N, C-alpha and C positions, 0 to 999 in steps of 0.2 A: 372495514375489513381488518381481521385480527393479524397479530404480528407473524404467526405461523404461516399464514397465507402469503403475506407479502415477502416472507423469506423464500418460500417456494418459487414465487415469481422471479425473484431476483437470481436465484440459483438457474432457473430455466432460462432467462435471458443471457447469463453468462456462458451457458453451455451452447446456446445457439450461435453466439458470437465465437465460441471455441471452435465450431466446426469451420469458421472461415479461416481462423487462424491455422489449423491443421492443414486444410486444403492447399494454402499458399506458402506453407513453411518450406523453404529451400527451394522456391520456385520465381521469387521476386526477381525482377529485371531491372527495376530503378527504384529511386526514392528521392525524396526532396528535403532541404533543409528549410526549417522555420526561422523565423527572425532571431530567435535565441539560439540558433545553431543547433538545436535538437533536430532529430530526424522525424519525418513523417511519411508514412506509406499508404498505399491504397487499402491495406489491410486496416491500419487505423481507422480510416474514414469509413469504410464499408462495415466493419464490426460496431463502430459507434453507431452507425444508422440502424444496425440491426438491433442492438439494444434499446435505442430510444424508440423505436417503432414498436417493439414488443412490450416495453414499460408504458408506453402512452396507450396501447391497447387494453392492458390489464389494469392500469392505474389512472384512467382519464382524470385530467385536473391537477395532477401532481406536477410540481415544478421540477426542471431537470437542469443540471449543470454538468457539461461534459467538456473534456479536455480540448478537444478539437473544434467544436461549434460553439462553445460557450453556453449561455443560459437560455432557457426557454421557461418563461413564467407561467405557471398556471393558476395563480392565485390562491395556492393551497398552503396549508401548514407544513406540508410533506415536502422534502426535496431529495431527489435522486441525484447522486453525484457519481460519475462515471470516468473511469479511464478505460478505454476500449483495448489497449495494448501498452501495458506498463513493462517497459523493456524493450522498446523499438530497435535500439541498437543490437541487443542480443538477437532479436529475431531476424534483422537483416543479415546477420553474420552466421546464421544457423547455430546459434547457442541455445540450447533448450532451457533457458531461465528467463521466463516472461509470464505475464499474467493479464487477466481481465479483473478489474476491481470494481465493485458496485456497493455504494453505501446509502442508506436511507436515513434523512435527518428529519425529525419532527421538532419544529422550531430550531433551537440551535444545539440538540442533543442527537447524537448518532444512535439510532436504535437497532439497526441490523447491519451487518457488513458480510459481503462475499468476495473470496479471492479465489480465482480458478486458474489452475495451470492446465491448459488443454492437452499437452504432449504427455504429462504424467497422469492426466485424469485425476488430479488431486484438487478437491474443493474443500476450501478453509471457510468456515462460516460461525458467526455468532449472532444472537439477538440479546439485547439489553436484558440483563439479569437471567440469562438463560445458559451461560456456559459457552464454551467454544468447542468447535468440532472439526475433525478432518475426515471426510467420507463417511460421517455418521459415528465416528467413535470420538470420544470426549477427549481433548488434549489439555496438557498444562505446560507451564513454562519449566525450565530446567531448574536444578537445585545448586548450580554452581555459585559459590560465594567468595571465591578469589579471583581478582583481576588477572593474576598470573596465569590461572587456569582457564580464563574465560575465552570464548570465541565470538568475535565481534564483527558486524559487518557495517558498513557505512555507505552513504550516498550523498549527492550534492547536485545543486542546479548548476547550469553552466555559466552562470554569471561571476564575475571576477571575485566579489567579495565572498561568495559562498565557497569558491575554490581556494581562496586564501585561508578561510577558517577552518575548512576541512583538512588542510594541508597541516596547520598547526595542531589539530586534534589528532591526526594520523600520527604525526612525529611523537607526540606525548604517549599514545597507545602503544606504538612499537617498542618504546623503551621499557615497557612492563610485560606485554605478551606479544609473540610473534604471530598469533592467530588473529589477525585482523584482514578482512577482505572487502573489496568492492566488487559486488557481483551485478549490480545494475537493474533491479526491479524492486522499488520500495515497498510495494503492498505485499509481495511475495516474501521479502526479507523480514517484514513484521510478522507474517504468517509463521515464518520458521522460528522467530522468537517465541511466539504462542506454542508452537509444537516442541520446544525444547532443542531445536535443532542449533540455532544461535543463542547466545546469552543476552545479547544486547545489539541494538541497531541505532545508529546515529545519522542525523541527515541535516544539512544546512541548504536553505533555500526550498521550503516546503511549499507545496501547492495542495489544496484540499483533496484533489482527485488522486493525488499520490498516496495518501496514507488514511484518508477517513474510515475504510473498511477495516484496514489493518490495526488501527488504533483500537477498535472495539474488540476485535479477535484477541489482541494480546491482553487487554484489560479483562475480558471474560476468562481468559486462560490463567488468570492469577498474577499477570505482570503489572507493571507500573510504567505510565507514559507521562512525560511532562516536556517543557521546553527546556533549553539548556541553563535556564535560571533556576529551575526546579519548580516552576509555577505550572498550573494546570494546563495542559494543552487544549487549544480550542481551533475553531474555524480559521481564525486570523493568525494563528502562530506561524513563525517563520522558520523555526528549527524545532528538533524533536529529538528526544532520546527515550527509547523503549527497552525496558530490562526486565529480567526475571524478578525483579524486586530486591533480591540479595545485594546486588551490585549497584543499585541506582545512586545511592549516597556517595559511594566512592567515584564513581563516574562524574557525577555532578561536581564532586570537589576537584577532581582532576581536570575537567573541561570547562565547566562553568560557562559564564557568558563573557568571558575575559579574552577570547580568541581575536 
């Protein structure tokens, strides 16, 4: 199956799950906490099943890694990586900043990524060496080249070490620019970097489903992605910095891996 066909499948899967998101937005009566103290709702579970069922039907034999249910091995060189509801806390509080994230790996390389915000009906997507798009219009990163003028978002895992590191990073950033925000959906924040809405995104405590799709979208939009040491970001990386490229070296120097 060619890459364009696989991309269409991923977009269709995201939009089907988006119907579930829209149906229940503002109507949830309860939610639960996972062991790491993050939230989980029936929308996370039902949208994940929706995506998995669609992908299994269209790409039988492909392996799947999903946030809520873990891995499903298909013995394939292809691996779908899914976050069915990135920004669950926002969703439960009726804050319209959340997304569905679907990436496809071939061996260890991401070859396509889709991030969909069902409330704004914005679909960010990219395929390897094919550019990045928002609703079929090509996008590119911003041209901001000064940290003082930059608009930066950040995220972190709930574990104590991730909180400590982002607290140090936040303190350093706020001494330079007042435009630093935590908005709560890593895949969508990465997509905003790709579209030039944010100049950079930083996260400690990364999981593959958080960022895999967004990383490719940023790269295909002309951005740069690495870990906080400045080394190439990969499936096992635990922190991430994504920028418009002009700011990357400055942010690495400021934040580094010394937090």
